[in-house]
N, C-alpha and C positions, 0 to 999 in steps of 0.2 A: 665551492662546496656549500658555503653558508646558505646560498639561495635555495639549494635543494632541501636542506634541512628546514628552512622556513616554509617551503611549499608542502613538505611532509607534515609539518605541524598544522598547517591550514587544512590539509586533507583530513587529518585526524579530528579536527574540530568539526568539519563538515560531516564526517562519518558518525560522530556522536550525535549530531543533530538529526541525521537521517534515522538513526535507531530510536531516538526520543520521539520523533514524529510518527514512526511506525507503532510505537507503544501507545501513543495518543490515539492513533487510528483504531487500533485494536480495542481500546477502551470504548470508543464511540460506537464501533460496530457491535460490541457486546450489548450496549444499551438498545440498539436497533433490534438485535436478535431477541432480546427479552420481550420487546413489544410485539415482534412478529410471532414469537412462540405463544404469548398470551392470547393473540388474535388468530391462532391457527393458520398463519400465513406461511408460505414457502420461505425458507431462510435465504435462499439465493434468488436473485432476480436477474436472469440472464440478459434480458432486454436492457435493464438499467446498467448492467456491467458493460455491455457492448457500447452503449451511449457514452459512458464514462471514459472508456478506453479511446473511443473515437475522438472525443473532445480533447483529451490529454495529448493525443498524437497530433491533432490539428494545431494545438497551441505550443508545440515544442519543436525545436530544431534537431532533437534526437531522432534516431531511426524509429520508425513506426513499429517495426518488429521488436526492437529492444524494449520499448515502452509496453508493448503488448505482453511480452514475456514477463516483464517485471510485475505488471498488474495481475496477470493470470496467476503468478506464483503467490502474490499477496492475497488474492481472493481465495485461492486454494488453502493457504495457510490459515486464513481466518476460519474457514469452514472446519478444517481439521482441529484447530484449537478449541472451537466452541462445541464440537461434537464430543470432545474429551471431557468437557465440564459436566 
């Protein structure tokens, strides 16, 4: 049973890192959105988003659909978050 507990601890560490990375991503996106807002640019760039998702799916062993769903959710949350500001 000790092995399972150690694996769970490792997963908890990984999960905390994922959340921290997402927070960092949001902070960086916020900077980009400020620049775009000041330059009257569209906040979302669907072409860039598609390229990003394709690149990530090509570089991963995870399911393409899984990665696509994750990033579509992240991108949608970015938009919701910054529209509230």
